[in-house]
C-alpha positions, 0 to 999 in steps of 0.5 A: 552106251556099250549096251546100246552099241550092240544094236548097230554092231558087227554080228557075233562070231561064227559058231559051229554045230559042235559049239551049240550042241549043249545048247540044243540038248538043254532046249529039248530037256526044257521043252520035255519037262514043260510038257511033263508038267502039263501032263501031270496037271491035266491027268491029276485034275481028271483023276480028282475031278473026273472031268477037264475044265476049260483051262486044262483043255487050253493048257493041253492044246498049248503043247502044240505050238510048244513042240512046233517051236522046238522042231523049228528051233532044232533046225535053227540050231543045226543050220544057224542063221544070217546073224553070223560073220558070213565071210568064210561060209561055203555056198552050202552053209549059206544055203543052210543059214537061209533056211535056218533064218526062215525057221527062226521067224516061225519059231518066234511066232510059236514061242509067243503063241505058247506063252500067250496060250498059258496066259489065257489058261491063267485067266480062265483059272482065275475065273473059276478060282474066284467064282463065289465072289464073282460079279458082273463087273468082273466079267467085263474086266475078264473080257478086257483082259482077253482083249489085252492078251489078243492085242499084245499077241498080234503086236509081238507077231507084227514085230517079228514079221514086219521090222525088216523090209523087203521081207526077203532080207530076213533070211538074206546071208550075203551081202549082210542085210543089216542089223534090223533084218538079222538081229530081231531086236524089235521082236526081242524088246517088244515080246519082253516088254509085253510079256512083263505087262501081260504078267503084271495084269495077270498078278493085279487082276484077282487081287481086288476080289480077294481083298473084298473077300471075308478071308482072314488077312493071313489067308489073303496074303497066302493066296495073293503070294501064290498068285504073284509067282509070275513075278519070277517070270518078269524077273527072268525076262528082264534079266534075259533082254540085256543078256541077249543084247550083250551077246549081239543077239546070238541065236544060240543064247536067245534059243537057250533063254527062250527055252528056259523062260518056257520052262519057268512059265510053265511051272509058274502057270501050273504051280498052284494046281500041282501043289494042291494035287500033292497036298491033297487037302480038305474032303477030297476022299469024300467027294470022290465017293459022294460026289458033289455037296453043293448047296447041301447040309453035312451034319455030324451027330453024337448021341445025347439023351436021344437028341442029335446035338452037333452042327449043320453047315451049308457046304457050297464047295463044288466037286473039283472046283478051283475054289477048293484049291485056294483053302489056306493050310490053316483051314483045312481039316476038321473034326470034333471038339468038346467044350467045357459044358460038354457040348460037342461041335463039329469044326470044319474048314470053310473055303472061298465058296462060303464067303459070298453066302455069309459062311463063317471062317473057322467058326464053331456052331452048335445046336445049343442055343438054337430054338427047340434044338433045330439045326441052324438054318434048317426048318423043324427039329433035328432028331437022331432018327428023323429029320424033317426038312424041306425036300429041297435040302440034301441032308446026310447024317452020320451017327457015331459016338465020341 
């Protein structure tokens, strides 16, 4: 009951700029760190793939509302808002708080614009991430997800600008315009609830596609765990709303928690890509040099009686593809293994790009047992110096001794 009384309680106590200066510095720190995370993600992706994907461009453009929001927040914390005790305010202080109350409306719009922009970027990232198991029905689901994001964004804007009538009462300081105009409780609750709902949808959206894949259960659990990071943002939002209410919607506390939410949401949205850049797993160096190997064979050979004995496998990974980011650590790496009968085989990890096309995960294949020593799936015989295949195949032979 005490928490509910905060909705109709008196405004919070007066705070000077000296009191809120640490909050302002923390807000700038959170904003700059969020921008740094985005730049690291975009630059790292460009260096590795020599191109920017759509989700990278969206994430980069999201910096614009982020900086605009911080500029407005700086003015808000410097001047204050009308949500305070105004009995002892001077005419200049009242004028400044009117400006601050106008700026806080715009900052809330930019706050929502940034969060929903990175949510849209995450949805596009999930599209390329699961490209190999993508179906036409999934495209419809993605369209519904984008519509849901658009509707919830518009709803947050309406809650920000439409809860107080007449509209000018949003920045009226004296006399007290009432809790509904100075507290912004409608925007706080609406945006908090919709932020939680959209994060849940982004978590649930890729799960059916991952469960239908042919990845091992352990790999599926690892991928789902990484895509479930938005639960951290959900928990923070659930914590922040009652804290703001308990402090009678004081703007410094509200701006501080919003800045921390921005930093956390930015890290979560870029975590998968950042971890991949740090680990640099798989065949990234080869892809840099040779470009795409999509749809081609990668053949490792060893000389044994003049005939190439090894393994051929179809490579479905696209250079710079997000499918490669979702390989589990146990699938990384490769190499040559020697069986008990002396047969040399090559073991290579298979990413999500191989799932739809029937590739085996973590499997071993050799030429021994195939008819006339032909490579699996390749017409004709595979000799060390002559590989007779259709012109549509992309064959690369590496000669070596084990």
